[in-house]
Each structure stands twice: as C-alpha cells, then as structure tokens.
BALOBA-1460 file (C-alpha; in Angstrom, 3 decimals):
// residues 106
<rec num="1" residu="x" x="19.093" y="-19.252" z="-9.595"/>
<rec num="2" residu="x" x="20.122" y="-17.780" z="-13.276"/>
<rec num="3" residu="x" x="17.520" y="-14.830" z="-14.807"/>
<rec num="4" residu="x" x="16.959" y="-15.143" z="-18.332"/>
<rec num="5" residu="x" x="14.916" y="-12.536" z="-20.631"/>
<rec num="6" residu="x" x="13.956" y="-12.742" z="-24.271"/>
<rec num="7" residu="x" x="14.406" y="-9.926" z="-26.393"/>
<rec num="8" residu="x" x="14.744" y="-8.748" z="-30.360"/>
<rec num="9" residu="x" x="16.795" y="-6.262" z="-31.368"/>
<rec num="10" residu="x" x="15.823" y="-4.741" z="-34.275"/>
<rec num="11" residu="x" x="17.207" y="-1.784" z="-36.813"/>
<rec num="12" residu="x" x="15.175" y="-0.482" z="-38.695"/>
<rec num="13" residu="x" x="16.299" y="1.336" z="-42.169"/>
<rec num="14" residu="x" x="15.821" y="5.537" z="-42.093"/>
<rec num="15" residu="x" x="12.947" y="6.691" z="-44.102"/>
<rec num="16" residu="x" x="14.908" y="10.127" z="-44.850"/>
<rec num="17" residu="x" x="18.216" y="8.562" z="-45.122"/>
<rec num="18" residu="x" x="18.384" y="5.238" z="-46.518"/>
<rec num="19" residu="x" x="21.000" y="2.634" z="-45.704"/>
<rec num="20" residu="x" x="21.434" y="3.871" z="-41.425"/>
<rec num="21" residu="x" x="19.133" y="3.162" z="-38.719"/>
<rec num="22" residu="x" x="16.435" y="5.473" z="-38.349"/>
<rec num="23" residu="x" x="15.343" y="3.822" z="-35.192"/>
<rec num="24" residu="x" x="16.102" y="0.596" z="-32.678"/>
<rec num="25" residu="x" x="13.599" y="-0.965" z="-31.855"/>
<rec num="26" residu="x" x="13.223" y="-4.264" z="-29.162"/>
<rec num="27" residu="x" x="10.362" y="-6.195" z="-27.753"/>
<rec num="28" residu="x" x="10.099" y="-9.568" z="-26.589"/>
<rec num="29" residu="x" x="9.730" y="-10.382" z="-23.126"/>
<rec num="30" residu="x" x="9.336" y="-6.923" z="-21.745"/>
<rec num="31" residu="x" x="7.677" y="-3.409" z="-23.300"/>
<rec num="32" residu="x" x="7.676" y="-3.206" z="-26.639"/>
<rec num="33" residu="x" x="10.064" y="0.338" z="-27.546"/>
<rec num="34" residu="x" x="11.967" y="2.445" z="-29.370"/>
<rec num="35" residu="x" x="14.575" y="4.809" z="-29.858"/>
<rec num="36" residu="x" x="16.093" y="7.085" z="-32.261"/>
<rec num="37" residu="x" x="19.220" y="6.116" z="-33.992"/>
<rec num="38" residu="x" x="20.776" y="9.071" z="-34.398"/>
<rec num="39" residu="x" x="22.803" y="9.273" z="-31.276"/>
<rec num="40" residu="x" x="22.581" y="5.219" z="-30.822"/>
<rec num="41" residu="x" x="25.037" y="3.655" z="-33.180"/>
<rec num="42" residu="x" x="25.182" y="-0.430" z="-33.005"/>
<rec num="43" residu="x" x="22.516" y="-2.788" z="-31.203"/>
<rec num="44" residu="x" x="24.618" y="-2.863" z="-28.315"/>
<rec num="45" residu="x" x="24.822" y="0.795" z="-27.188"/>
<rec num="46" residu="x" x="20.827" y="0.319" z="-28.348"/>
<rec num="47" residu="x" x="20.168" y="-2.486" z="-25.793"/>
<rec num="48" residu="x" x="22.001" y="-0.183" z="-23.076"/>
<rec num="49" residu="x" x="19.730" y="2.694" z="-23.887"/>
<rec num="50" residu="x" x="16.934" y="1.182" z="-23.251"/>
<rec num="51" residu="x" x="18.137" y="-0.719" z="-20.020"/>
<rec num="52" residu="x" x="19.393" y="3.018" z="-18.945"/>
<rec num="53" residu="x" x="15.157" y="4.654" z="-20.494"/>
<rec num="54" residu="x" x="13.900" y="1.764" z="-19.165"/>
<rec num="55" residu="x" x="15.665" y="1.866" z="-15.422"/>
<rec num="56" residu="x" x="14.824" y="5.631" z="-14.763"/>
<rec num="57" residu="x" x="10.767" y="4.636" z="-16.033"/>
<rec num="58" residu="x" x="11.467" y="2.053" z="-12.821"/>
<rec num="59" residu="x" x="12.036" y="4.089" z="-10.508"/>
<rec num="60" residu="x" x="9.900" y="6.780" z="-11.361"/>
<rec num="61" residu="x" x="7.536" y="3.905" z="-10.942"/>
<rec num="62" residu="x" x="8.248" y="2.793" z="-8.185"/>
<rec num="63" residu="x" x="8.549" y="6.021" z="-6.055"/>
<rec num="64" residu="x" x="4.671" y="6.617" z="-7.485"/>
<rec num="65" residu="x" x="5.720" y="9.188" z="-9.593"/>
<rec num="66" residu="x" x="5.101" y="9.925" z="-13.108"/>
<rec num="67" residu="x" x="7.666" y="10.109" z="-15.588"/>
<rec num="68" residu="x" x="7.632" y="13.223" z="-17.353"/>
<rec num="69" residu="x" x="7.840" y="12.118" z="-20.942"/>
<rec num="70" residu="x" x="6.820" y="8.022" z="-20.932"/>
<rec num="71" residu="x" x="3.898" y="6.586" z="-19.642"/>
<rec num="72" residu="x" x="3.965" y="2.718" z="-18.875"/>
<rec num="73" residu="x" x="0.710" y="1.149" z="-17.324"/>
<rec num="74" residu="x" x="-1.994" y="2.897" z="-14.336"/>
<rec num="75" residu="x" x="-0.470" y="4.221" z="-11.679"/>
<rec num="76" residu="x" x="-2.728" y="1.408" z="-10.222"/>
<rec num="77" residu="x" x="-0.556" y="-0.808" z="-11.829"/>
<rec num="78" residu="x" x="3.172" y="0.305" z="-11.026"/>
<rec num="79" residu="x" x="3.488" y="-0.628" z="-7.563"/>
<rec num="80" residu="x" x="3.765" y="-4.028" z="-9.679"/>
<rec num="81" residu="x" x="5.122" y="-3.453" z="-13.015"/>
<rec num="82" residu="x" x="7.682" y="-0.861" z="-11.483"/>
<rec num="83" residu="x" x="10.067" y="-3.963" z="-9.939"/>
<rec num="84" residu="x" x="9.460" y="-6.167" z="-13.193"/>
<rec num="85" residu="x" x="10.772" y="-3.565" z="-15.726"/>
<rec num="86" residu="x" x="13.861" y="-2.625" z="-12.930"/>
<rec num="87" residu="x" x="14.090" y="-5.853" z="-13.577"/>
<rec num="88" residu="x" x="14.265" y="-6.206" z="-17.363"/>
<rec num="89" residu="x" x="16.776" y="-2.911" z="-16.716"/>
<rec num="90" residu="x" x="19.221" y="-4.644" z="-15.309"/>
<rec num="91" residu="x" x="19.159" y="-7.612" z="-17.313"/>
<rec num="92" residu="x" x="19.719" y="-5.405" z="-20.242"/>
<rec num="93" residu="x" x="22.318" y="-3.441" z="-18.620"/>
<rec num="94" residu="x" x="24.094" y="-6.890" z="-17.667"/>
<rec num="95" residu="x" x="23.890" y="-7.692" z="-21.297"/>
<rec num="96" residu="x" x="25.091" y="-4.855" z="-22.854"/>
<rec num="97" residu="x" x="28.282" y="-4.988" z="-20.032"/>
<rec num="98" residu="x" x="29.368" y="-8.420" z="-21.373"/>
<rec num="99" residu="x" x="31.291" y="-9.086" z="-23.832"/>
<rec num="100" residu="x" x="31.194" y="-12.393" z="-24.821"/>
<rec num="101" residu="x" x="27.305" y="-11.632" z="-25.904"/>
<rec num="102" residu="x" x="28.723" y="-8.948" z="-28.701"/>
<rec num="103" residu="x" x="31.490" y="-11.442" z="-29.928"/>
<rec num="104" residu="x" x="30.594" y="-11.712" z="-34.207"/>
<rec num="105" residu="x" x="29.535" y="-15.259" z="-34.953"/>
<rec num="106" residu="x" x="32.281" y="-18.078" z="-36.253"/>
C-alpha cells in the first residue's frame, strides 16, 4: 500500500536581507514547522532538514524523553504522536531523496 502525505513548503523572504530566504515553513499533513534559511538554500534541502528534525523529535518521543529544544504535544500523547511523526519524517526523507520529484516543470 502506497503512503502519501500532502505538505506545502514556503520560502519566507528575509526581513533583514530582502530578496533572500529568511525562513522555510512547512505545513499540511504534519506539524507546521519552520527553519532558518541561513544554511538551507533551496526547497529540497528544506524538506530534508525537516525530515531529519522530525525523525530526531520522534525518536525522543518514542523513548519518552523530552527533546532539548522542541516541544510537540504532551508526554501523554507521545505514544500516539511519535509513530505519526516518524512516518511523516520518513515520507519527507523519501521525497527529498527522489530526484524525480525535483525535476523542473516542462
């Protein structure tokens, strides 16, 4: 059975450096999240960065450990949210790794 998820990734213009990306935002079938555009140069890198972050947070949740910098849900919801977040991280990672997804439009 194929797994799918729907997300959108948004480049938010920098307030201090107009014309460049200040933040990347992801929303849809997963948590709404953002990362700095300082070291992430394109949407594919942003999707990969979200996948890595979400995988790390899910691992903490599944071990019933607080993540040092990110809070998601309450500890009593982690048994349900952890596997969901892990799944979304895997889907994003697969998407970031798939060259066909990142081909320019004809």
